[in-house]
N, CA, C, O and the ligand as a Tripos MOL2 file, in Angstrom:
@<TRIPOS>MOLECULE
protein
  301   299    76     0     0
PROTEIN
NO_CHARGES

@<TRIPOS>ATOM
      1 N           5.4350  -10.0910  127.0280 N.3       1 MET1
      2 CA          4.5140   -9.7490  125.9180 C.3       1 MET1
      3 C           3.3270   -8.7310  126.5050 C.2       1 MET1
      4 O           2.6510   -8.8830  127.5230 O.2       1 MET1
      5 N           3.2970   -7.7910  125.6650 N.am      2 THR2
      6 CA          2.1780   -6.9100  126.1870 C.3       2 THR2
      7 C           1.1850   -6.6000  125.1040 C.2       2 THR2
      8 O           1.5040   -5.8290  124.1990 O.2       2 THR2
      9 N           0.1740   -7.0760  125.1400 N.am      3 ASP3
     10 CA         -0.9370   -6.7260  124.2220 C.3       3 ASP3
     11 C          -1.6400   -5.3860  124.2560 C.2       3 ASP3
     12 O          -2.5390   -5.1550  125.0650 O.2       3 ASP3
     13 N          -1.2550   -4.5880  123.4440 N.am      4 ARG4
     14 CA         -1.6260   -3.1530  123.5610 C.3       4 ARG4
     15 C          -2.9690   -3.1550  122.8420 C.2       4 ARG4
     16 O          -3.5750   -2.0900  122.9590 O.2       4 ARG4
     17 N          -3.5400   -4.0420  122.1690 N.am      5 SER5
     18 CA         -4.8240   -3.9650  121.3900 C.3       5 SER5
     19 C          -5.7840   -4.2250  122.4130 C.2       5 SER5
     20 O          -6.0510   -5.3800  122.7440 O.2       5 SER5
     21 N          -6.4060   -3.0680  123.0200 N.am      6 THR6
     22 CA         -7.4950   -3.3290  123.9680 C.3       6 THR6
     23 C          -8.8410   -3.1390  123.4120 C.2       6 THR6
     24 O          -8.9580   -2.2690  122.5500 O.2       6 THR6
     25 N          -9.8270   -3.7800  123.7470 N.am      7 PRO7
     26 CA        -11.0660   -3.8240  123.0530 C.3       7 PRO7
     27 C         -11.7760   -2.4280  123.5380 C.2       7 PRO7
     28 O         -11.5800   -1.8650  124.6150 O.2       7 PRO7
     29 N         -12.5900   -2.0350  122.5540 N.am      8 PRO8
     30 CA        -13.3960   -0.6820  122.8810 C.3       8 PRO8
     31 C         -14.4020   -0.8760  124.1520 C.2       8 PRO8
     32 O         -15.2460   -1.7650  124.2690 O.2       8 PRO8
     33 N         -14.1310    0.0910  125.0020 N.am      9 LEU9
     34 CA        -14.9990    0.1700  126.1910 C.3       9 LEU9
     35 C         -16.4070    0.3090  125.7790 C.2       9 LEU9
     36 O         -17.3180   -0.4150  126.1810 O.2       9 LEU9
     37 N         -16.5350    1.3660  124.8820 N.am     10 ARG10
     38 CA        -17.9230    1.6480  124.6030 C.3      10 ARG10
     39 C         -18.3540    1.2130  123.3440 C.2      10 ARG10
     40 O         -18.2800    1.8740  122.3080 O.2      10 ARG10
     41 N         -18.9100   -0.1710  123.4920 N.am     11 ALA11
     42 CA        -19.2720   -0.9200  122.3930 C.3      11 ALA11
     43 C         -20.6780   -0.5330  121.8860 C.2      11 ALA11
     44 O         -21.6240   -0.3250  122.6460 O.2      11 ALA11
     45 N         -20.7300   -0.4670  120.7750 N.am     12 VAL12
     46 CA        -22.2050   -0.1700  120.1630 C.3      12 VAL12
     47 C         -23.1690   -1.2880  120.1670 C.2      12 VAL12
     48 O         -23.3900   -2.0400  119.2190 O.2      12 VAL12
     49 N         -23.7720   -1.3210  121.4440 N.am     13 ARG13
     50 CA        -24.7890   -2.4230  121.7400 C.3      13 ARG13
     51 C         -25.7910   -2.0650  122.6350 C.2      13 ARG13
     52 O         -25.5680   -1.6560  123.7740 O.2      13 ARG13
     53 N         -27.1770   -2.2500  122.0120 N.am     14 ILE14
     54 CA        -28.0090   -1.8840  122.7820 C.3      14 ILE14
     55 C         -28.5040   -3.1110  123.7950 C.2      14 ILE14
     56 O         -28.9640   -4.1860  123.4100 O.2      14 ILE14
     57 N         -28.3290   -2.7570  125.0060 N.am     15 GLU15
     58 CA        -28.7340   -3.6790  125.9470 C.3      15 GLU15
     59 C         -30.0750   -3.2990  126.7150 C.2      15 GLU15
     60 O         -30.1800   -2.3580  127.5020 O.2      15 GLU15
     61 N         -30.9630   -4.0830  126.3980 N.am     16 ALA16
     62 CA        -32.2090   -3.8120  127.0640 C.3      16 ALA16
     63 C         -32.6650   -5.0570  128.1370 C.2      16 ALA16
     64 O         -32.7150   -6.2530  127.8520 O.2      16 ALA16
     65 N         -32.9140   -4.5680  129.1660 N.am     17 LYS17
     66 CA        -33.2000   -5.3980  130.1150 C.3      17 LYS17
     67 C         -34.7720   -5.8900  130.1050 C.2      17 LYS17
     68 O         -35.6280   -5.0590  129.8000 O.2      17 LYS17
     69 N         -35.1060   -7.0600  130.3920 N.am     18 CYS18
     70 CA        -36.3490   -7.4840  130.2290 C.3      18 CYS18
     71 C         -37.1730   -6.9080  131.4680 C.2      18 CYS18
     72 O         -36.9040   -7.2470  132.6210 O.2      18 CYS18
     73 N         -38.2090   -6.0000  131.1470 N.am     19 PRO19
     74 CA        -38.8160   -5.3900  132.2560 C.3      19 PRO19
     75 C         -39.7340   -6.3050  133.1430 C.2      19 PRO19
     76 O         -40.3390   -5.9020  134.1370 O.2      19 PRO19
     77 N         -39.7590   -7.5400  132.6770 N.am     20 ILE20
     78 CA        -40.4840   -8.5250  133.3380 C.3      20 ILE20
     79 C         -39.8070   -9.2640  134.3700 C.2      20 ILE20
     80 O         -40.2210   -9.3090  135.5290 O.2      20 ILE20
     81 N         -38.6930   -9.8870  133.9300 N.am     21 CYS21
     82 CA        -37.8260  -10.5700  134.8550 C.3      21 CYS21
     83 C         -36.5390  -10.0170  135.0900 C.2      21 CYS21
     84 O         -35.8420  -10.4510  136.0080 O.2      21 CYS21
     85 N         -36.1130   -8.9870  134.2550 N.am     22 GLY22
     86 CA        -34.8940   -8.1550  134.5930 C.3      22 GLY22
     87 C         -33.7140   -8.8750  133.6780 C.2      22 GLY22
     88 O         -32.5680   -8.4290  133.7060 O.2      22 GLY22
     89 N         -34.0400   -9.9170  132.9380 N.am     23 LYS23
     90 CA        -32.8720  -10.6620  132.0890 C.3      23 LYS23
     91 C         -32.5480   -9.7900  130.9280 C.2      23 LYS23
     92 O         -33.3880   -8.9890  130.5170 O.2      23 LYS23
     93 N         -31.3420   -9.9040  130.3610 N.am     24 THR24
     94 CA        -31.1170   -9.4170  129.2200 C.3      24 THR24
     95 C         -32.0990   -9.7080  128.1050 C.2      24 THR24
     96 O         -32.3980  -10.8780  127.8650 O.2      24 THR24
     97 N         -32.6130   -8.7130  127.4160 N.am     25 GLY25
     98 CA        -33.3780   -9.1730  126.3500 C.3      25 GLY25
     99 C         -32.8720   -9.5690  125.0770 C.2      25 GLY25
    100 O         -31.7580   -9.2140  124.6920 O.2      25 GLY25
    101 N         -33.6270  -10.2800  124.4130 N.am     26 THR26
    102 CA        -32.9860  -10.7960  123.0000 C.3      26 THR26
    103 C         -33.6730   -9.8820  121.8920 C.2      26 THR26
    104 O         -34.7000   -9.2230  122.0550 O.2      26 THR26
    105 N         -32.9150   -9.9700  120.7460 N.am     27 ALA27
    106 CA        -33.2430   -9.1640  119.7280 C.3      27 ALA27
    107 C         -34.5330   -9.4880  119.1320 C.2      27 ALA27
    108 O         -35.1730   -8.6880  118.4490 O.2      27 ALA27
    109 N         -34.9230  -10.7390  119.4160 N.am     28 GLN28
    110 CA        -36.2230  -11.1010  118.7420 C.3      28 GLN28
    111 C         -37.3920  -10.7880  119.6010 C.2      28 GLN28
    112 O         -38.5000  -10.6170  119.0940 O.2      28 GLN28
    113 N         -37.1890  -10.7060  120.8950 N.am     29 TYR29
    114 CA        -38.3770  -10.2860  121.6320 C.3      29 TYR29
    115 C         -38.0270   -9.0840  122.5340 C.2      29 TYR29
    116 O         -38.5910   -8.8990  123.6120 O.2      29 TYR29
    117 N         -37.0210   -8.2370  122.0130 N.am     30 ARG30
    118 CA        -36.7550   -7.1850  122.6830 C.3      30 ARG30
    119 C         -37.8030   -6.1800  123.0550 C.2      30 ARG30
    120 O         -38.6470   -6.0720  122.1660 O.2      30 ARG30
    121 N         -37.9990   -5.4440  124.0500 N.am     31 PRO31
    122 CA        -36.8430   -5.6320  125.2030 C.3      31 PRO31
    123 C         -37.0600   -6.7560  126.0630 C.2      31 PRO31
    124 O         -36.4220   -6.8150  127.1150 O.2      31 PRO31
    125 N         -37.9030   -7.6890  125.7460 N.am     32 PHE32
    126 CA        -38.0770   -8.7410  126.5830 C.3      32 PHE32
    127 C         -37.0130   -9.8250  126.3150 C.2      32 PHE32
    128 O         -36.2430   -9.6850  125.3650 O.2      32 PHE32
    129 N         -36.9500  -10.8770  127.1040 N.am     33 CYS33
    130 CA        -36.1130  -11.8720  127.0090 C.3      33 CYS33
    131 C         -36.6050  -13.0460  126.3190 C.2      33 CYS33
    132 O         -35.9080  -13.8940  125.7620 O.2      33 CYS33
    133 N         -37.8350  -13.0200  126.4040 N.am     34 SER34
    134 CA        -38.5420  -14.2250  125.7120 C.3      34 SER34
    135 C         -39.9790  -13.9760  125.3500 C.2      34 SER34
    136 O         -40.5480  -13.0200  125.8770 O.2      34 SER34
    137 N         -40.6410  -14.7740  124.4700 N.am     35 LYS35
    138 CA        -42.0840  -14.4770  124.2500 C.3      35 LYS35
    139 C         -42.8810  -14.5180  125.3930 C.2      35 LYS35
    140 O         -43.7930  -13.7110  125.5670 O.2      35 LYS35
    141 N         -42.5860  -15.4500  126.2270 N.am     36 ARG36
    142 CA        -43.4340  -15.4800  127.4400 C.3      36 ARG36
    143 C         -43.5430  -14.2810  128.3140 C.2      36 ARG36
    144 O         -44.5820  -13.8780  128.8370 O.2      36 ARG36
    145 N         -42.1870  -13.6770  128.4300 N.am     37 CYS37
    146 CA        -42.3020  -12.2060  129.0880 C.3      37 CYS37
    147 C         -43.0310  -11.1940  128.3780 C.2      37 CYS37
    148 O         -43.7130  -10.3190  128.9100 O.2      37 CYS37
    149 N         -42.8150  -11.3930  126.9060 N.am     38 ALA38
    150 CA        -43.5530  -10.4630  126.1170 C.3      38 ALA38
    151 C         -45.1490  -10.4510  126.1010 C.2      38 ALA38
    152 O         -45.8890   -9.4890  125.8920 O.2      38 ALA38
    153 N         -45.4830  -11.7910  126.3810 N.am     39 ASP39
    154 CA        -46.8680  -11.8000  126.4820 C.3      39 ASP39
    155 C         -47.4280  -11.3760  127.9180 C.2      39 ASP39
    156 O         -48.5260  -10.8410  128.0720 O.2      39 ASP39
    157 N         -46.6040  -11.6580  128.8710 N.am     40 VAL40
    158 CA        -46.9300  -11.0030  130.1470 C.3      40 VAL40
    159 C         -47.1800   -9.6330  130.1350 C.2      40 VAL40
    160 O         -48.2120   -9.1410  130.5930 O.2      40 VAL40
    161 N         -46.1700   -8.9260  129.5710 N.am     41 ASP41
    162 CA        -46.2100   -7.5350  129.4090 C.3      41 ASP41
    163 C         -47.5870   -7.1830  128.6420 C.2      41 ASP41
    164 O         -48.4200   -6.3780  129.0590 O.2      41 ASP41
    165 N         -47.6800   -7.9500  127.4120 N.am     42 LEU42
    166 CA        -48.9170   -7.5860  126.6720 C.3      42 LEU42
    167 C         -50.1730   -7.7020  127.4860 C.2      42 LEU42
    168 O         -51.0470   -6.8370  127.5230 O.2      42 LEU42
    169 N         -50.1890   -8.8040  128.1140 N.am     43 GLY43
    170 CA        -51.4060   -8.9480  128.9430 C.3      43 GLY43
    171 C         -51.6010   -7.9020  130.0170 C.2      43 GLY43
    172 O         -52.7420   -7.4880  130.2230 O.2      43 GLY43
    173 N         -50.6810   -7.4870  130.6480 N.am     44 ARG44
    174 CA        -50.7420   -6.3410  131.6060 C.3      44 ARG44
    175 C         -51.3230   -5.2210  130.8800 C.2      44 ARG44
    176 O         -52.2990   -4.6170  131.3250 O.2      44 ARG44
    177 N         -50.6840   -4.8820  129.6300 N.am     45 TRP45
    178 CA        -51.1490   -3.5930  128.9300 C.3      45 TRP45
    179 C         -52.5220   -3.8360  128.5240 C.2      45 TRP45
    180 O         -53.3120   -2.8940  128.5970 O.2      45 TRP45
    181 N         -52.9110   -4.9520  128.1120 N.am     46 LEU46
    182 CA        -54.3010   -5.0820  127.5960 C.3      46 LEU46
    183 C         -55.2770   -4.8320  128.8280 C.2      46 LEU46
    184 O         -56.2670   -4.1090  128.7080 O.2      46 LEU46
    185 N         -54.9660   -5.4290  129.9450 N.am     47 LYS47
    186 CA        -55.7160   -5.1800  131.0990 C.3      47 LYS47
    187 C         -55.8400   -3.7910  131.4950 C.2      47 LYS47
    188 O         -56.9250   -3.3710  131.8950 O.2      47 LYS47
    189 N         -54.7900   -3.0210  131.4170 N.am     48 GLU48
    190 CA        -54.8620   -1.5970  131.7480 C.3      48 GLU48
    191 C         -55.7140   -0.9190  130.7180 C.2      48 GLU48
    192 O         -56.3540    0.0700  131.0760 O.2      48 GLU48
    193 N         -55.7970   -1.3400  129.4780 N.am     49 GLY49
    194 CA        -56.5580   -0.7550  128.5480 C.3      49 GLY49
    195 C         -57.9760   -1.0290  128.6790 C.2      49 GLY49
    196 O         -58.8420   -0.1720  128.5040 O.2      49 GLY49
    197 N         -58.2120   -2.3060  129.0080 N.am     50 TYR50
    198 CA        -59.5540   -2.6430  129.2870 C.3      50 TYR50
    199 C         -60.2770   -1.9230  130.5470 C.2      50 TYR50
    200 O         -61.4790   -1.6620  130.5910 O.2      50 TYR50
    201 N         -59.3890   -1.6660  131.4990 N.am     51 ARG51
    202 CA        -60.0250   -1.1750  132.6700 C.3      51 ARG51
    203 C         -60.4990    0.3480  132.2940 C.2      51 ARG51
    204 O         -59.8230    1.2020  131.7210 O.2      51 ARG51
    205 N         -61.6480    0.4390  132.7020 N.am     52 VAL52
    206 CA        -62.2430    1.9440  132.3040 C.3      52 VAL52
    207 C         -62.4840    2.5670  133.6110 C.2      52 VAL52
    208 O         -62.9060    1.9730  134.6030 O.2      52 VAL52
    209 N         -62.1200    4.0600  133.5170 N.am     53 PRO53
    210 CA        -62.3480    4.7660  134.8550 C.3      53 PRO53
    211 C         -63.7320    4.9730  135.1810 C.2      53 PRO53
    212 O         -64.4270    5.8010  134.5930 O.2      53 PRO53
    213 N         -64.1510    4.2190  136.1280 N.am     54 ALA54
    214 CA        -65.4140    4.1780  136.4970 C.3      54 ALA54
    215 C         -65.4540    5.2180  137.5980 C.2      54 ALA54
    216 O         -66.2190    6.1810  137.5350 O.2      54 ALA54
    217 N         -64.5370    4.9940  138.7110 N.am     55 GLU55
    218 CA        -64.6370    5.8570  139.7730 C.3      55 GLU55
    219 C         -63.8900    7.1850  139.5060 C.2      55 GLU55
    220 O         -62.6860    7.2280  139.2530 O.2      55 GLU55
    221 N         -64.6410    8.1840  139.5780 N.am     56 GLU56
    222 CA        -63.9360    9.4770  139.4080 C.3      56 GLU56
    223 C         -63.9190   10.2480  140.7280 C.2      56 GLU56
    224 O         -64.8900   10.1780  141.4810 O.2      56 GLU56
    225 N         -62.9130   10.9360  141.0120 N.am     57 ALA57
    226 CA        -62.7890   11.5210  142.3590 C.3      57 ALA57
    227 C         -63.6610   12.7630  142.2850 C.2      57 ALA57
    228 O         -63.6400   13.5290  141.3220 O.2      57 ALA57
    229 N         -64.3530   12.9020  143.2520 N.am     58 PRO58
    230 CA        -65.4860   14.0680  143.4050 C.3      58 PRO58
    231 C         -64.8090   15.4220  143.6000 C.2      58 PRO58
    232 O         -63.6640   15.4340  144.0510 O.2      58 PRO58
    233 N         -65.3460   16.4150  143.3350 N.am     59 ASP59
    234 CA        -64.6650   17.7700  143.2570 C.3      59 ASP59
    235 C         -64.7080   18.1040  144.8460 C.2      59 ASP59
    236 O         -65.5730   17.6750  145.6100 O.2      59 ASP59
    237 N         -63.6880   18.8980  145.1880 N.am     60 GLY60
    238 CA        -63.6140   19.3550  146.6080 C.3      60 GLY60
    239 C         -62.9420   18.3090  147.6640 C.2      60 GLY60
    240 O         -62.8050   18.5540  148.8620 O.2      60 GLY60
    241 N         -62.6100   17.2940  147.1200 N.am     61 GLU61
    242 CA        -61.9990   16.2850  148.0220 C.3      61 GLU61
    243 C         -60.4450   16.2070  147.5850 C.2      61 GLU61
    244 O         -59.9940   16.1320  146.4420 O.2      61 GLU61
    245 N         -59.7770   16.2450  148.7700 N.am     62 GLU62
    246 CA        -58.4360   16.1910  148.5390 C.3      62 GLU62
    247 C         -57.9390   14.7900  148.6440 C.2      62 GLU62
    248 O         -58.6200   13.9430  149.2210 O.2      62 GLU62
    249 N         -56.7410   14.4970  148.0940 N.am     63 PRO63
    250 CA        -56.3120   13.0610  148.2040 C.3      63 PRO63
    251 C         -55.6470   12.9310  149.7680 C.2      63 PRO63
    252 O         -55.0060   13.7440  150.4340 O.2      63 PRO63
    253 N         -56.0320   11.7310  150.0100 N.am     64 PRO64
    254 CA        -55.3910   11.3890  151.5470 C.3      64 PRO64
    255 C         -53.9290   11.4710  151.7510 C.2      64 PRO64
    256 O         -53.4270   11.8470  152.8100 O.2      64 PRO64
    257 N         -53.3130   11.1370  150.7880 N.am     65 ASP65
    258 CA        -51.7980   11.1210  150.7340 C.3      65 ASP65
    259 C         -51.2710   12.1080  149.8180 C.2      65 ASP65
    260 O         -51.4580   11.9740  148.6090 O.2      65 ASP65
    261 N         -50.6180   13.1060  150.2990 N.am     66 PRO66
    262 CA        -50.1610   14.1320  149.3440 C.3      66 PRO66
    263 C         -48.9430   13.4830  148.8180 C.2      66 PRO66
    264 O         -48.3820   12.6260  149.5020 O.2      66 PRO66
    265 N         -48.4420   13.8580  147.5360 N.am     67 PRO67
    266 CA        -47.2190   13.3590  146.6450 C.3      67 PRO67
    267 C         -46.1070   13.6680  147.4340 C.2      67 PRO67
    268 O         -46.0970   14.6930  148.1160 O.2      67 PRO67
    269 N         -45.0500   12.7860  147.4090 N.am     68 PRO68
    270 CA        -43.8020   13.2140  148.1250 C.3      68 PRO68
    271 C         -43.1240   14.2250  147.6060 C.2      68 PRO68
    272 O         -43.1610   14.3880  146.3860 O.2      68 PRO68
    273 N         -42.5290   14.9170  148.2620 N.am     69 GLY69
    274 CA        -41.6310   16.0810  147.6730 C.3      69 GLY69
    275 C         -42.3290   17.3680  147.9790 C.2      69 GLY69
    276 O         -41.6300   18.3730  148.1020 O.2      69 GLY69
    277 N         -43.5120   17.4460  148.1020 N.am     70 SER70
    278 CA        -44.4280   18.6530  148.1430 C.3      70 SER70
    279 C         -44.4650   19.0490  149.6270 C.2      70 SER70
    280 O         -45.3510   18.5910  150.3480 O.2      70 SER70
    281 N         -43.4910   19.9200  150.1270 N.am     71 SER71
    282 CA        -43.2980   20.3850  151.4490 C.3      71 SER71
    283 C         -43.7370   21.8450  151.4570 C.2      71 SER71
    284 O         -42.8840   22.7310  151.5040 O.2      71 SER71
    285 N         -45.0420   22.1270  151.4110 N.am     72 ARG72
    286 CA        -45.6140   23.3480  151.4570 C.3      72 ARG72
    287 C         -46.1560   23.8510  152.7630 C.2      72 ARG72
    288 O         -46.9390   23.1330  153.3850 O.2      72 ARG72
    289 N         -45.8130   24.9990  153.2200 N.am     73 GLN73
    290 CA        -46.1850   25.4250  154.5230 C.3      73 GLN73
    291 C         -47.5140   26.2880  154.4720 C.2      73 GLN73
    292 O         -47.6070   27.2480  153.7070 O.2      73 GLN73
    293 N         -48.3640   25.9670  155.1780 N.am     74 PRO74
    294 CA        -49.5650   26.6650  155.4210 C.3      74 PRO74
    295 C         -49.4990   28.0920  155.6700 C.2      74 PRO74
    296 O         -48.6920   28.5760  156.4640 O.2      74 PRO74
    297 N         -50.3400   28.7760  155.0030 N.am     75 GLY75
    298 CA        -50.3350   30.3060  155.3440 C.3      75 GLY75
    299 C         -49.5910   31.1630  154.2720 C.2      75 GLY75
    300 O         -49.5070   32.3840  154.4080 O.2      75 GLY75
    301 ZN        -38.0360  -11.9190  130.8630 Zn       76 ZN76
@<TRIPOS>BOND
     1     1     2 1
     2     2     3 1
     3     3     4 2
     4     3     5 am
     5     5     6 1
     6     6     7 1
     7     7     8 2
     8     7     9 am
     9     9    10 1
    10    10    11 1
    11    11    12 2
    12    11    13 am
    13    13    14 1
    14    14    15 1
    15    15    16 2
    16    15    17 am
    17    17    18 1
    18    18    19 1
    19    19    20 2
    20    19    21 am
    21    21    22 1
    22    22    23 1
    23    23    24 2
    24    23    25 am
    25    25    26 1
    26    26    27 1
    27    27    28 2
    28    27    29 am
    29    29    30 1
    30    30    31 1
    31    31    32 2
    32    31    33 am
    33    33    34 1
    34    34    35 1
    35    35    36 2
    36    35    37 am
    37    37    38 1
    38    38    39 1
    39    39    40 2
    40    39    41 am
    41    41    42 1
    42    42    43 1
    43    43    44 2
    44    43    45 am
    45    45    46 1
    46    46    47 1
    47    47    48 2
    48    47    49 am
    49    49    50 1
    50    50    51 1
    51    51    52 2
    52    51    53 am
    53    53    54 1
    54    54    55 1
    55    55    56 2
    56    55    57 am
    57    57    58 1
    58    58    59 1
    59    59    60 2
    60    59    61 am
    61    61    62 1
    62    62    63 1
    63    63    64 2
    64    63    65 am
    65    65    66 1
    66    66    67 1
    67    67    68 2
    68    67    69 am
    69    69    70 1
    70    70    71 1
    71    71    72 2
    72    71    73 am
    73    73    74 1
    74    74    75 1
    75    75    76 2
    76    75    77 am
    77    77    78 1
    78    78    79 1
    79    79    80 2
    80    79    81 am
    81    81    82 1
    82    82    83 1
    83    83    84 2
    84    83    85 am
    85    85    86 1
    86    86    87 1
    87    87    88 2
    88    87    89 am
    89    89    90 1
    90    90    91 1
    91    91    92 2
    92    91    93 am
    93    93    94 1
    94    94    95 1
    95    95    96 2
    96    95    97 am
    97    97    98 1
    98    98    99 1
    99    99   100 2
   100    99   101 am
   101   101   102 1
   102   102   103 1
   103   103   104 2
   104   103   105 am
   105   105   106 1
   106   106   107 1
   107   107   108 2
   108   107   109 am
   109   109   110 1
   110   110   111 1
   111   111   112 2
   112   111   113 am
   113   113   114 1
   114   114   115 1
   115   115   116 2
   116   115   117 am
   117   117   118 1
   118   118   119 1
   119   119   120 2
   120   119   121 am
   121   121   122 1
   122   122   123 1
   123   123   124 2
   124   123   125 am
   125   125   126 1
   126   126   127 1
   127   127   128 2
   128   127   129 am
   129   129   130 1
   130   130   131 1
   131   131   132 2
   132   131   133 am
   133   133   134 1
   134   134   135 1
   135   135   136 2
   136   135   137 am
   137   137   138 1
   138   138   139 1
   139   139   140 2
   140   139   141 am
   141   141   142 1
   142   142   143 1
   143   143   144 2
   144   143   145 am
   145   145   146 1
   146   146   147 1
   147   147   148 2
   148   147   149 am
   149   149   150 1
   150   150   151 1
   151   151   152 2
   152   151   153 am
   153   153   154 1
   154   154   155 1
   155   155   156 2
   156   155   157 am
   157   157   158 1
   158   158   159 1
   159   159   160 2
   160   159   161 am
   161   161   162 1
   162   162   163 1
   163   163   164 2
   164   163   165 am
   165   165   166 1
   166   166   167 1
   167   167   168 2
   168   167   169 am
   169   169   170 1
   170   170   171 1
   171   171   172 2
   172   171   173 am
   173   173   174 1
   174   174   175 1
   175   175   176 2
   176   175   177 am
   177   177   178 1
   178   178   179 1
   179   179   180 2
   180   179   181 am
   181   181   182 1
   182   182   183 1
   183   183   184 2
   184   183   185 am
   185   185   186 1
   186   186   187 1
   187   187   188 2
   188   187   189 am
   189   189   190 1
   190   190   191 1
   191   191   192 2
   192   191   193 am
   193   193   194 1
   194   194   195 1
   195   195   196 2
   196   195   197 am
   197   197   198 1
   198   198   199 1
   199   199   200 2
   200   199   201 am
   201   201   202 1
   202   202   203 1
   203   203   204 2
   204   203   205 am
   205   205   206 1
   206   206   207 1
   207   207   208 2
   208   207   209 am
   209   209   210 1
   210   210   211 1
   211   211   212 2
   212   211   213 am
   213   213   214 1
   214   214   215 1
   215   215   216 2
   216   215   217 am
   217   217   218 1
   218   218   219 1
   219   219   220 2
   220   219   221 am
   221   221   222 1
   222   222   223 1
   223   223   224 2
   224   223   225 am
   225   225   226 1
   226   226   227 1
   227   227   228 2
   228   227   229 am
   229   229   230 1
   230   230   231 1
   231   231   232 2
   232   231   233 am
   233   233   234 1
   234   234   235 1
   235   235   236 2
   236   235   237 am
   237   237   238 1
   238   238   239 1
   239   239   240 2
   240   239   241 am
   241   241   242 1
   242   242   243 1
   243   243   244 2
   244   243   245 am
   245   245   246 1
   246   246   247 1
   247   247   248 2
   248   247   249 am
   249   249   250 1
   250   250   251 1
   251   251   252 2
   252   251   253 am
   253   253   254 1
   254   254   255 1
   255   255   256 2
   256   255   257 am
   257   257   258 1
   258   258   259 1
   259   259   260 2
   260   259   261 am
   261   261   262 1
   262   262   263 1
   263   263   264 2
   264   263   265 am
   265   265   266 1
   266   266   267 1
   267   267   268 2
   268   267   269 am
   269   269   270 1
   270   270   271 1
   271   271   272 2
   272   271   273 am
   273   273   274 1
   274   274   275 1
   275   275   276 2
   276   275   277 am
   277   277   278 1
   278   278   279 1
   279   279   280 2
   280   279   281 am
   281   281   282 1
   282   282   283 1
   283   283   284 2
   284   283   285 am
   285   285   286 1
   286   286   287 1
   287   287   288 2
   288   287   289 am
   289   289   290 1
   290   290   291 1
   291   291   292 2
   292   291   293 am
   293   293   294 1
   294   294   295 1
   295   295   296 2
   296   295   297 am
   297   297   298 1
   298   298   299 1
   299   299   300 2
@<TRIPOS>SUBSTRUCTURE
     1 MET1         2 RESIDUE 1 A MET
     2 THR2         6 RESIDUE 1 A THR
     3 ASP3        10 RESIDUE 1 A ASP
     4 ARG4        14 RESIDUE 1 A ARG
     5 SER5        18 RESIDUE 1 A SER
     6 THR6        22 RESIDUE 1 A THR
     7 PRO7        26 RESIDUE 1 A PRO
     8 PRO8        30 RESIDUE 1 A PRO
     9 LEU9        34 RESIDUE 1 A LEU
    10 ARG10       38 RESIDUE 1 A ARG
    11 ALA11       42 RESIDUE 1 A ALA
    12 VAL12       46 RESIDUE 1 A VAL
    13 ARG13       50 RESIDUE 1 A ARG
    14 ILE14       54 RESIDUE 1 A ILE
    15 GLU15       58 RESIDUE 1 A GLU
    16 ALA16       62 RESIDUE 1 A ALA
    17 LYS17       66 RESIDUE 1 A LYS
    18 CYS18       70 RESIDUE 1 A CYS
    19 PRO19       74 RESIDUE 1 A PRO
    20 ILE20       78 RESIDUE 1 A ILE
    21 CYS21       82 RESIDUE 1 A CYS
    22 GLY22       86 RESIDUE 1 A GLY
    23 LYS23       90 RESIDUE 1 A LYS
    24 THR24       94 RESIDUE 1 A THR
    25 GLY25       98 RESIDUE 1 A GLY
    26 THR26      102 RESIDUE 1 A THR
    27 ALA27      106 RESIDUE 1 A ALA
    28 GLN28      110 RESIDUE 1 A GLN
    29 TYR29      114 RESIDUE 1 A TYR
    30 ARG30      118 RESIDUE 1 A ARG
    31 PRO31      122 RESIDUE 1 A PRO
    32 PHE32      126 RESIDUE 1 A PHE
    33 CYS33      130 RESIDUE 1 A CYS
    34 SER34      134 RESIDUE 1 A SER
    35 LYS35      138 RESIDUE 1 A LYS
    36 ARG36      142 RESIDUE 1 A ARG
    37 CYS37      146 RESIDUE 1 A CYS
    38 ALA38      150 RESIDUE 1 A ALA
    39 ASP39      154 RESIDUE 1 A ASP
    40 VAL40      158 RESIDUE 1 A VAL
    41 ASP41      162 RESIDUE 1 A ASP
    42 LEU42      166 RESIDUE 1 A LEU
    43 GLY43      170 RESIDUE 1 A GLY
    44 ARG44      174 RESIDUE 1 A ARG
    45 TRP45      178 RESIDUE 1 A TRP
    46 LEU46      182 RESIDUE 1 A LEU
    47 LYS47      186 RESIDUE 1 A LYS
    48 GLU48      190 RESIDUE 1 A GLU
    49 GLY49      194 RESIDUE 1 A GLY
    50 TYR50      198 RESIDUE 1 A TYR
    51 ARG51      202 RESIDUE 1 A ARG
    52 VAL52      206 RESIDUE 1 A VAL
    53 PRO53      210 RESIDUE 1 A PRO
    54 ALA54      214 RESIDUE 1 A ALA
    55 GLU55      218 RESIDUE 1 A GLU
    56 GLU56      222 RESIDUE 1 A GLU
    57 ALA57      226 RESIDUE 1 A ALA
    58 PRO58      230 RESIDUE 1 A PRO
    59 ASP59      234 RESIDUE 1 A ASP
    60 GLY60      238 RESIDUE 1 A GLY
    61 GLU61      242 RESIDUE 1 A GLU
    62 GLU62      246 RESIDUE 1 A GLU
    63 PRO63      250 RESIDUE 1 A PRO
    64 PRO64      254 RESIDUE 1 A PRO
    65 ASP65      258 RESIDUE 1 A ASP
    66 PRO66      262 RESIDUE 1 A PRO
    67 PRO67      266 RESIDUE 1 A PRO
    68 PRO68      270 RESIDUE 1 A PRO
    69 GLY69      274 RESIDUE 1 A GLY
    70 SER70      278 RESIDUE 1 A SER
    71 SER71      282 RESIDUE 1 A SER
    72 ARG72      286 RESIDUE 1 A ARG
    73 GLN73      290 RESIDUE 1 A GLN
    74 PRO74      294 RESIDUE 1 A PRO
    75 GLY75      298 RESIDUE 1 A GLY
    76 ZN76       301 GROUP 0 **** ****
């Protein structure tokens, strides 16, 4: 007996992983897995929003660590 009916490999399903814990998100709290994780993310987001940019980098000062990938030769 050979079952030729194979299930579709590409199923139309949106799988979103919870950015907080990495579990598979649920449709109710997607992309989070639960309300708790959603709250955690929301809290983080709010924190970022509340934070005001008080310290501004002065002009003429270069950052201590250059971004990776920038291999420029002097001269
Ligand atoms: Zn989660």
